[in-house]
GUPA-69343 format. One record per residue (C-alpha): residue in three letters; y negated, x negated, z. Coordinates in steps of 0.25 Angstrom, whole numbers, padded with zeros to 4 digits, always signed. Each point is the difference from the previous one (the first is absolute). Layout:
! residues N
ALAYXZ;...
! end
This chain:
! residues 751
UNK+0000+0000+0000;UNK-0013-0007-0004;UNK-0008+0004+0012;UNK+0009-0008+0009;UNK-0004-0013-0008;UNK-0013+0000+0009;UNK+0009-0007+0011;UNK-0001-0013-0009;UNK-0015+0000+0002;UNK+0000-0004+0015;UNK-0011-0009+0004;UNK+0003-0015-0001;UNK-0001-0002+0015;UNK+0012+0009+0002;UNK+0008-0009-0009;UNK-0004-0012+0008;UNK+0004+0006+0014;UNK+0010-0006+0009;UNK+0013+0006+0005;UNK+0000+0007+0013;UNK+0011-0009+0005;UNK-0008-0012-0003;UNK-0012+0005+0007;UNK+0009+0003+0013;UNK+0007-0013+0000;UNK-0012-0009-0005;UNK-0009+0000+0012;UNK+0011-0002+0010;UNK+0006-0012-0008;UNK-0014-0006-0002;UNK-0002+0000+0015;UNK+0013-0008+0002;UNK-0002-0009-0011;UNK-0014-0004+0005;UNK+0005-0002+0014;UNK+0011-0009-0005;UNK-0009-0008-0010;UNK-0010-0002+0011;UNK+0010-0005+0010;UNK+0006-0010-0010;UNK-0014-0005-0005;UNK-0004-0003+0014;UNK+0013-0006+0004;UNK-0001-0009-0012;UNK-0015-0004+0002;UNK+0003-0003+0015;UNK+0012-0009-0005;UNK-0009-0007-0010;UNK-0010-0003+0011;UNK+0010-0006+0009;UNK+0006-0008-0011;UNK-0014-0006-0003;UNK-0002-0004+0014;UNK+0014-0006+0001;UNK-0002-0008-0013;UNK-0013-0005+0005;UNK+0006-0005+0013;UNK+0012-0006-0007;UNK-0010-0008-0010;UNK-0008-0005+0011;UNK+0012-0005+0008;UNK+0005-0007-0013;UNK-0013-0006-0003;UNK-0001-0005+0014;UNK+0013-0007-0001;UNK-0003-0006-0013;UNK-0013-0005+0005;UNK+0006-0006+0013;UNK+0011-0007-0008;UNK-0010-0006-0010;UNK-0009-0005+0011;UNK+0012-0007+0007;UNK+0005-0005-0013;UNK-0013-0005-0005;UNK-0004-0007+0013;UNK+0012-0010-0002;UNK-0006-0008-0011;UNK-0014-0001+0007;UNK+0007-0005+0013;UNK+0008-0011-0008;UNK-0013-0005-0006;UNK-0006-0001+0014;UNK+0012-0007+0005;UNK-0001-0010-0011;UNK-0016-0001+0001;UNK+0003-0004+0015;UNK+0010-0010-0004;UNK-0010-0007-0010;UNK-0011+0000+0011;UNK+0010-0006+0010;UNK+0003-0011-0011;UNK+0015+0005+0000;UNK-0001+0003-0015;UNK-0009-0010-0009;UNK-0008+0006-0012;UNK+0000-0014-0006;UNK+0014+0001-0005;UNK+0008+0013-0002;UNK+0014-0008+0000;UNK+0000+0001+0015;UNK-0001+0015+0000;UNK+0014+0002-0006;UNK+0009+0001+0013;UNK-0011+0008+0007;UNK-0001+0010-0011;UNK+0015+0001-0001;UNK+0002+0003+0015;UNK-0011+0011-0001;UNK+0006+0007-0012;UNK+0013+0000+0008;UNK-0007+0006+0012;UNK-0008+0011-0007;UNK+0011+0006-0009;UNK-0009+0011-0006;UNK-0010-0011-0006;UNK+0001-0003-0014;UNK-0006-0014+0000;UNK-0009-0009+0009;UNK-0008-0012-0004;UNK-0014-0007-0002;UNK-0008-0004-0012;UNK-0011-0012+0002;UNK-0013-0003-0007;UNK+0007-0013-0005;UNK+0009+0009-0009;UNK+0012-0001+0009;UNK+0009+0012+0002;UNK+0013+0003+0008;UNK+0007+0013+0003;UNK+0014+0004+0006;UNK+0006+0013-0003;UNK+0013+0007-0003;UNK+0004+0006-0013;UNK+0008+0013-0003;UNK+0013-0007+0004;UNK-0006-0004+0014;UNK+0000-0015-0003;UNK-0012-0008+0004;UNK-0008-0006-0011;UNK-0011-0011+0001;UNK-0012+0001-0010;UNK-0008-0013+0000;UNK-0011-0007-0007;UNK-0005-0013+0006;UNK-0007-0013-0003;UNK+0014-0007+0001;UNK+0005+0008-0012;UNK-0013-0001-0008;UNK-0003+0015+0004;UNK+0011+0005-0009;UNK+0006+0013+0005;UNK+0014-0001+0005;UNK+0010+0010+0006;UNK+0012-0005+0008;UNK+0011+0008+0007;UNK+0001-0004+0015;UNK+0013-0001+0007;UNK+0004+0005+0014;UNK-0007-0011+0006;UNK-0013+0001-0008;UNK+0002-0012-0008;UNK-0003+0000-0015;UNK+0012+0003-0010;UNK+0000+0003-0014;UNK-0013+0000-0008;UNK-0001+0015-0006;UNK-0013-0001-0008;UNK-0012-0009-0003;UNK-0013+0001-0008;UNK-0012-0008-0002;UNK-0015+0002+0002;UNK+0002+0009+0012;UNK-0013+0002+0009;UNK+0001+0009+0012;UNK-0015+0001+0001;UNK+0000+0008-0013;UNK+0010+0010+0006;UNK-0005+0014+0004;UNK+0004-0001+0015;UNK-0008-0013+0001;UNK-0012+0006-0007;UNK+0000+0012+0009;UNK+0000-0009+0013;UNK-0012-0008-0006;UNK-0008+0012-0003;UNK+0002+0007+0013;UNK-0001-0012+0009;UNK+0009+0007+0010;UNK+0013+0006+0001;UNK+0003+0009-0011;UNK+0011+0007-0009;UNK+0002-0004-0014;UNK+0001+0011-0010;UNK+0014+0006-0003;UNK+0007-0008-0011;UNK+0013-0002-0007;UNK+0009-0011+0005;UNK+0000-0012-0010;UNK+0016+0000+0000;UNK+0006+0012+0007;UNK-0002+0014-0005;UNK-0008+0006+0012;UNK-0015+0001+0005;UNK-0005-0009+0010;UNK-0014-0003+0007;UNK-0004-0012+0008;UNK-0008-0001+0014;UNK-0009-0012-0001;UNK-0008-0008+0010;UNK-0010-0011-0004;UNK+0000-0013+0008;UNK-0012-0007+0003;UNK-0002-0014+0006;UNK-0014-0005+0004;UNK-0006+0011-0008;UNK+0007-0002-0013;UNK+0012+0008-0006;UNK+0012-0009+0000;UNK+0011+0011-0004;UNK+0005+0014+0001;UNK+0012+0005+0008;UNK+0008+0010-0008;UNK+0011+0010+0005;UNK+0006+0009-0011;UNK+0006+0014+0003;UNK+0010+0006-0009;UNK-0004+0015-0002;UNK+0014+0005-0003;UNK+0002+0000+0016;UNK-0011+0010+0001;UNK+0008+0009-0009;UNK+0012-0002+0008;UNK-0006+0006+0013;UNK-0006+0012-0009;UNK+0013+0004-0005;UNK+0007+0004+0013;UNK-0011+0009+0004;UNK+0004+0014-0001;UNK-0012+0008-0006;UNK+0006+0014+0000;UNK+0012+0002-0009;UNK-0006-0005-0013;UNK-0014-0005+0004;UNK-0005-0014-0003;UNK-0009-0011+0005;UNK-0007-0011-0008;UNK-0011-0010+0001;UNK-0010-0003-0010;UNK-0013-0009-0002;UNK-0013+0006-0002;UNK+0001-0003-0015;UNK+0013+0009+0000;UNK+0010-0012-0001;UNK+0013+0004+0007;UNK+0004-0009+0012;UNK+0012+0006+0005;UNK+0007+0013+0000;UNK+0012+0007+0007;UNK+0005+0005-0013;UNK+0011-0007-0007;UNK-0010-0007-0009;UNK-0006-0014-0001;UNK-0015-0001+0000;UNK+0000-0009-0012;UNK+0007-0002-0014;UNK+0005-0011-0008;UNK-0007-0003-0013;UNK+0003-0012-0009;UNK+0008-0006+0012;UNK-0012+0001+0009;UNK-0002+0009+0012;UNK-0012+0009-0002;UNK-0007+0009+0010;UNK+0000+0015-0003;UNK-0010+0011+0004;UNK+0004+0012+0007;UNK-0003+0008-0013;UNK+0011-0009-0007;UNK+0011+0004+0010;UNK+0013+0004-0005;UNK+0002+0009+0012;UNK-0005+0014-0003;UNK-0005+0003+0014;UNK-0007-0013+0002;UNK-0006+0002-0014;UNK-0005+0014+0002;UNK-0006-0004+0014;UNK-0008-0011-0007;UNK-0005+0009-0010;UNK-0005+0010+0010;UNK-0007-0011+0008;UNK-0008-0005-0012;UNK-0002+0014-0004;UNK-0006+0004+0013;UNK-0008-0012+0004;UNK-0002-0007-0013;UNK+0000-0014+0006;UNK+0008-0003+0013;UNK-0011-0008+0005;UNK-0006+0013+0005;UNK+0011+0002+0010;UNK-0005-0005+0013;UNK+0007+0009+0011;UNK+0013+0007+0000;UNK+0001+0011-0010;UNK+0009+0011-0002;UNK+0003+0008-0013;UNK+0008+0013-0003;UNK+0003-0001-0015;UNK+0011+0004-0010;UNK+0008-0012-0005;UNK+0011+0001-0010;UNK-0001+0016+0000;UNK+0002+0001+0016;UNK-0010-0001+0011;UNK-0001-0013+0008;UNK-0008-0005+0012;UNK-0007-0014-0002;UNK-0006-0009+0011;UNK-0008-0012-0004;UNK-0002-0010+0012;UNK-0009-0013-0003;UNK+0006-0013+0006;UNK-0009-0012+0001;UNK-0002-0013+0008;UNK-0010-0011+0003;UNK+0006-0009-0011;UNK-0004+0008-0012;UNK+0013+0009-0001;UNK-0004+0014-0005;UNK+0012+0009-0003;UNK+0003+0015+0000;UNK+0012+0006+0006;UNK+0004+0013-0007;UNK+0010+0010+0006;UNK+0006+0011-0009;UNK+0008+0012+0006;UNK+0005+0012-0008;UNK-0003+0013+0006;UNK+0014+0005-0005;UNK+0006-0010+0011;UNK-0005+0009+0011;UNK-0001+0013-0007;UNK+0015+0002-0003;UNK+0004+0006+0014;UNK-0013+0008+0000;UNK+0003+0006-0013;UNK+0014+0003+0004;UNK-0005+0007+0012;UNK-0010+0008-0009;UNK+0011+0004-0010;UNK+0009+0005+0012;UNK-0012+0008+0005;UNK-0003+0005-0014;UNK+0014+0004-0002;UNK+0001+0008+0013;UNK-0013+0007-0004;UNK+0005+0003-0013;UNK+0012+0006+0005;UNK-0008+0009+0010;UNK-0009+0004-0012;UNK+0013+0003-0008;UNK+0006+0009+0011;UNK-0014+0007+0002;UNK-0001+0002-0015;UNK+0014+0006-0001;UNK-0003+0010+0012;UNK-0013+0004-0007;UNK+0007+0002-0013;UNK+0010+0010+0006;UNK-0011+0007+0008;UNK-0009+0001-0012;UNK+0012+0005-0008;UNK+0002+0011+0009;UNK-0014+0005-0001;UNK-0002-0002-0015;UNK+0013+0006-0004;UNK-0005+0015+0001;UNK-0013-0004-0007;UNK+0008-0006-0011;UNK+0007+0013-0002;UNK-0013+0007-0001;UNK-0005-0010-0010;UNK+0013+0002-0009;UNK-0002+0015+0001;UNK-0015-0002-0005;UNK+0005-0008-0011;UNK+0010+0010-0004;UNK-0010+0011+0000;UNK-0010-0009-0008;UNK+0012-0002-0010;UNK+0002+0016-0002;UNK+0010+0003+0011;UNK-0007+0011+0007;UNK+0012+0005+0007;UNK+0001-0013+0009;UNK-0002+0002+0015;UNK+0002-0010+0012;UNK+0007+0002+0014;UNK-0005-0010+0011;UNK+0004+0000+0014;UNK-0002-0010+0012;UNK-0015-0002-0001;UNK-0009+0012+0004;UNK-0012-0003-0009;UNK+0008-0003-0012;UNK+0008+0014+0001;UNK-0014+0007-0001;UNK-0003-0008-0012;UNK+0013+0003-0007;UNK-0003+0015+0002;UNK-0013-0001-0006;UNK+0005-0008-0011;UNK+0011+0011-0003;UNK-0010+0011+0000;UNK-0009-0008-0010;UNK+0012-0002-0009;UNK+0002+0015-0001;UNK-0015+0002-0004;UNK+0001-0011-0011;UNK+0012+0006-0006;UNK-0007+0014-0001;UNK-0013-0006-0006;UNK+0007-0009-0010;UNK+0009+0011-0005;UNK-0012+0008-0004;UNK-0006-0012-0007;UNK+0012-0004-0008;UNK-0001+0010-0011;UNK-0014-0002-0003;UNK+0002-0015+0000;UNK+0011+0000-0010;UNK-0009+0008-0010;UNK-0011-0010+0002;UNK+0009-0012-0002;UNK+0005+0006-0013;UNK-0014+0001-0006;UNK-0004-0014+0005;UNK+0013-0006-0007;UNK-0003+0007-0013;UNK-0014-0004+0000;UNK+0003-0015+0004;UNK+0010-0001-0012;UNK-0010+0005-0010;UNK-0010-0010+0005;UNK+0010-0012+0000;UNK+0003+0003-0015;UNK-0015+0000-0003;UNK-0002-0013+0007;UNK+0011-0007-0007;UNK-0005+0004-0014;UNK-0014-0005+0005;UNK+0005-0013+0005;UNK+0007-0003-0013;UNK-0012+0003-0009;UNK-0009-0008+0009;UNK+0010-0012-0001;UNK+0000+0001-0015;UNK-0015+0001-0001;UNK-0002-0012+0009;UNK+0009-0008-0007;UNK-0006+0003-0014;UNK-0014-0002+0006;UNK+0004-0014+0005;UNK+0007-0004-0013;UNK-0013+0004-0008;UNK-0009-0008+0010;UNK+0009-0012-0002;UNK+0000+0002-0015;UNK-0015+0000+0000;UNK-0001-0012+0009;UNK+0010-0008-0010;UNK-0008+0005-0012;UNK-0013-0004+0006;UNK+0006-0013+0004;UNK+0005-0003-0014;UNK-0014+0003-0005;UNK-0006-0009+0010;UNK+0010-0011-0003;UNK-0003+0002-0015;UNK-0015-0001+0001;UNK+0001-0012+0009;UNK+0009-0007-0010;UNK-0010+0004-0012;UNK-0012-0005+0008;UNK+0007-0013+0003;UNK+0006-0002-0014;UNK-0014-0001-0007;UNK-0006-0011+0008;UNK+0013-0008+0001;UNK+0002+0001-0015;UNK-0015-0005-0002;UNK+0003-0012+0009;UNK+0014-0003-0006;UNK-0006+0001-0014;UNK-0011-0009+0002;UNK+0008-0011+0008;UNK+0005-0007-0013;UNK-0014-0001-0005;UNK-0005-0006+0014;UNK+0011-0009+0000;UNK-0003-0005-0015;UNK-0015-0001+0004;UNK+0003-0009+0012;UNK+0009-0008-0008;UNK-0011-0003-0011;UNK-0010-0003+0011;UNK+0009-0009+0007;UNK+0003-0008-0014;UNK-0015+0000-0002;UNK-0003-0006+0013;UNK+0011-0010-0001;UNK-0005-0004-0014;UNK-0014-0002+0005;UNK+0005-0009+0011;UNK+0007-0009-0010;UNK-0012-0002-0009;UNK-0011+0000+0010;UNK+0004-0012+0010;UNK-0014-0002+0005;UNK-0003+0013+0007;UNK-0011+0002+0010;UNK+0004-0004+0014;UNK-0003+0014+0006;UNK+0009+0006-0011;UNK+0011-0010+0004;UNK-0002+0004+0014;UNK+0001+0015-0003;UNK+0013-0002-0008;UNK+0006-0008+0012;UNK-0004+0011+0010;UNK+0005+0011-0009;UNK+0013-0007-0002;UNK+0001+0004-0015;UNK+0014-0004-0002;UNK+0005+0008+0012;UNK-0008+0012-0004;UNK+0005+0000-0014;UNK+0015-0001+0004;UNK-0002+0011+0011;UNK-0008+0009-0009;UNK+0012+0001-0010;UNK+0009+0003+0012;UNK-0009+0011+0005;UNK-0001+0007-0014;UNK+0015+0000-0001;UNK+0001+0006+0014;UNK-0010+0011-0004;UNK+0008+0003-0013;UNK+0013+0001+0009;UNK-0007+0010+0009;UNK-0006+0009-0010;UNK+0014+0001-0007;UNK+0006+0004+0014;UNK-0011+0010+0002;UNK+0003+0006-0014;UNK+0015+0001+0004;UNK-0004+0007+0013;UNK-0009+0010-0008;UNK+0011+0003-0010;UNK+0010+0003+0011;UNK-0010+0009+0007;UNK-0002+0008-0013;UNK+0015+0000-0003;UNK+0002+0006+0015;UNK-0011+0010-0001;UNK+0005+0005-0014;UNK-0012+0010-0002;UNK+0002-0001-0015;UNK+0014+0004+0002;UNK+0000+0013+0009;UNK+0009+0007-0010;UNK+0014-0003-0004;UNK+0001-0013-0007;UNK+0010-0011-0003;UNK-0003-0012+0008;UNK+0007-0013+0005;UNK+0004+0002+0014;UNK+0001-0015+0003;UNK-0015-0001-0003;UNK-0003+0011+0010;UNK+0009-0007+0011;UNK-0007-0013-0003;UNK-0014+0006+0001;UNK+0004+0007+0013;UNK+0005-0014+0006;UNK-0012-0007-0004;UNK-0009+0010+0007;UNK+0009-0001+0013;UNK+0000-0015-0001;UNK-0008-0001+0013;UNK+0011+0007+0008;UNK+0010-0009-0005;UNK-0006-0013+0004;UNK+0003-0007+0014;UNK-0007+0004+0012;UNK+0000-0005+0015;UNK+0011+0009+0003;UNK+0010-0002-0012;UNK+0002-0009-0012;UNK-0003+0005-0014;UNK+0009+0011-0006;UNK+0008-0005-0012;UNK+0000+0010-0011;UNK+0013-0001-0009;UNK-0001+0006-0014;UNK+0013+0004-0006;UNK-0005+0007-0012;UNK+0010+0006-0011;UNK-0003+0003-0014;UNK-0008+0013+0000;UNK-0005+0008-0012;UNK-0014+0007+0001;UNK+0001+0012+0009;UNK-0008+0013-0001;UNK-0007+0002+0013;UNK-0013+0003+0008;UNK-0003-0015+0002;UNK-0011+0002+0011;UNK+0009+0009+0008;UNK+0012-0010-0001;UNK-0008-0012+0004;UNK-0004+0008+0012;UNK+0015+0002+0003;UNK+0002-0015-0002;UNK-0011-0003+0010;UNK+0005+0009+0011;UNK+0014-0005-0001;UNK-0005-0015+0001;UNK-0009+0003+0011;UNK+0011+0006+0008;UNK+0009-0012-0003;UNK-0011-0009+0005;UNK-0003+0008+0013;UNK+0015+0000+0003;UNK+0000-0016-0001;UNK-0012-0001+0008;UNK+0006+0009+0011;UNK+0013-0008+0000;UNK-0008-0013+0004;UNK-0008+0006+0012;UNK+0009-0005+0010;UNK+0002-0014-0006;UNK-0008-0012+0000;UNK-0005-0007-0013;UNK+0011-0011+0002;UNK+0011+0011+0000;UNK-0006+0007-0012;UNK+0001-0013-0008;UNK+0015+0000+0002;UNK+0002+0014-0007;UNK-0006+0002-0014;UNK-0008+0013-0002;UNK+0002+0005-0014;UNK-0001+0012-0009;UNK+0009+0002-0012;UNK-0004+0008-0012;UNK+0011+0003-0009;UNK-0001+0008-0013;UNK+0011+0005-0010;UNK+0003+0010-0011;UNK+0010+0011+0004;UNK+0008+0009-0010;UNK-0010-0004-0011;UNK-0009+0011+0004;UNK-0005-0003+0014;UNK-0005-0012+0007;UNK+0002-0005+0015;UNK-0010-0008+0008;UNK+0005-0004+0014;UNK-0009-0007+0011;UNK+0008-0006+0011;UNK-0005-0007+0013;UNK+0007-0007+0011;UNK-0009+0006+0011;UNK+0004+0009+0012;UNK+0006+0011-0007;UNK-0001+0015+0002;UNK+0006+0005+0014;UNK+0010+0011-0002;UNK-0007+0011+0007;UNK-0012-0001-0009;UNK+0007+0000-0014;UNK+0000+0015-0002;UNK-0016+0001+0001;UNK-0005-0012-0007;UNK-0004+0008-0012;UNK-0007+0011+0008;UNK-0015+0001-0001;UNK-0008-0006+0012;UNK+0013-0007+0006;UNK-0003-0014+0004;UNK+0004-0010+0010;UNK-0012-0009-0001;UNK-0011-0001+0011;UNK-0011+0010-0001;UNK-0010-0005-0011;UNK+0010-0008-0008;UNK+0007+0011-0007;UNK-0001+0015-0005;UNK+0014+0003-0002;UNK-0003+0004-0015;UNK+0005-0013-0007;UNK+0015+0003-0002;UNK-0003+0015-0001;UNK-0010-0001-0012;UNK+0009-0011-0006;UNK+0012+0010+0001;UNK-0008+0011-0007;UNK-0005-0010-0011;UNK+0014-0004-0003;UNK+0007+0013+0001;UNK-0010+0010-0005;UNK-0009-0007-0010;UNK+0011-0010-0006;UNK+0012+0009+0002;UNK+0007-0012+0007;UNK+0007-0004+0013;UNK-0006-0008+0012;UNK+0011-0004+0010;UNK+0002-0011+0011;UNK+0011-0008+0007;UNK-0003-0006+0013;UNK+0007-0009+0011;UNK-0007-0001+0013;UNK-0003-0015+0003;UNK+0003-0004-0015;UNK-0009+0007-0009;UNK-0003+0012-0009;UNK+0002+0002-0015;UNK-0008+0011-0007;UNK+0005+0004-0014;UNK-0008+0007-0011;UNK+0007+0007-0012;UNK-0009+0006-0011;UNK+0004+0004-0014;UNK-0006-0008-0012;UNK-0005+0013-0007;UNK-0007+0009+0009;UNK-0001+0011-0010;UNK+0015+0001-0003;UNK+0002-0001+0015;UNK-0009+0012+0003;UNK+0007+0009-0010;UNK+0014-0004+0006;UNK-0005+0004+0013;UNK-0006+0013-0005;UNK+0013+0004-0006;UNK+0008-0004+0012;UNK-0009+0009+0008;UNK+0002+0012-0010;
! end
């Protein structure tokens, strides 16, 4: 019944309403979910705050332990230098001959096992140190007056006596070595910079103390520390589960680290210091980058600093503690602790709490679901009954028990259904009559609209084709007029060029004859001939005249092609040479065939057969040739849009034009390109008017449609195509040689 269709016109807000069951459960679940989320969030925040405090305490404790160990370790070299200074002051050790230091230094090296080497260098150039190599064997390094100051290295036996000579080199001067220079410059106890050991793969530094007697510098005491020992007491430190501690200079040079990594690398068989930014350990590298990113230069760190940052995708706590002494040492102790080392248990407890809250939420939701279902089920019965009545079932009633308010609503609903049934029964008869009249009138209007649409389509097509024909006719007249206007002055120039050439030739002979017979010309005239460079002008003028003649011939050829293409004098049927029309069209389109920045030149391959003179409308047929060639060039350019110029040089773009005689009474012209081809879904519409795939402003969609009309209607022929996507398209034109006989045959077939 049509009147019932009004139920489909309900306001949009009714379609966007929510079910009653969701409205009953939603607020209840939302309250529980908010309480659970807030509890979990506060628990996590408190845990993170506690983690930050614990991590800070751990970092401070580790930094204090490292500082204490460094102070104890670095005091030993200074104490040894002071002992040797006192021995010199007591005349126990002479500074005039270092040979007598050997046994004393050997005993000291055995006493202080953590020391790399102990010795002295004098102002006379003498030098002696005793240390231990990697194997733990005592080694003597000496350069004295007795060996002419040559550097010698000996192995010492268990009694401290010299054994095998290990190494010897000339021109050694201890005064040019960095430790000696540092002591002289400081004038007091100091540390040398960290430098690679000369023979062993490790980093070392030297504590130096200048010795003066009677106000003059007589030598420098030197005690060398092997820095790998610093790394050895860093490695056992437990920094959380995966944390690290490392020591760097202010420049960023790595001194020692608790990671399984050496603070240097081997390059060309030499030990080279590395920066923290060159570390192979990912955590050390990321920490170093964060330090330089935060402070720019490490010289800005003067007090203990703490950072909370993200390293390698996870949050870390970083503490930087300066370490310095009165002898010029200035290092930074960096302690890095991952947050995950402390958060694992907290996150586990949070997950447990969350699971319990979710379980409570699920139970509460389930209870709410059953409660809401008990309430909404009677309402759903009323909804279903309403829908049934809206669909035309006016006999539908409902029975609801259990809820007092809904029982009264059900009685009112049943009463309304009875009244609706009475009203719709009275309206049904009149509605049926109205529907029949409306249907009859609608059918009449539909037939009229169909006829009008067909007529308008034909009229639009005819109007468009007429406009296009007028445009082409006007274009032909314009081209012919331009050709005529150009032809007259060009013929005048071309016709006079031989006379100009002869006149120049005669004048040149005259001047040359004059030069041969008049040897004593005035000085000013000789100077003028020299400035003009008569010989060059004579030679170049001949070349210019030849170039002008070639140019005028080229212009005459272009004018002839324009006249052949326009064919204004051949608007009626006339026997013509089709090859001449194709060549004229190609000449006009030569600018489209040349290379551009986007593609190389397009090669045109002419595969002409032997054709007789063909009776046709030459101007219209030339228009077809231009449309097909334009489409071929557009297809080749579109195929190169996603390729670079280098790529396009590898694939030759070409257009093949083939002509042949078929069945002695018709000719076939095919134009083939190797462009993108025509997609399958577009092939059924390519001859439709106004159908184009080109961008707006680049095509009207009339080219192929007009070409099809010219071939089939004007010339009683056929225009077909064969295309393969990605490989190219071939258009084939077939027209009879004699149009008059073809028209008669077509008329007979029609009858």
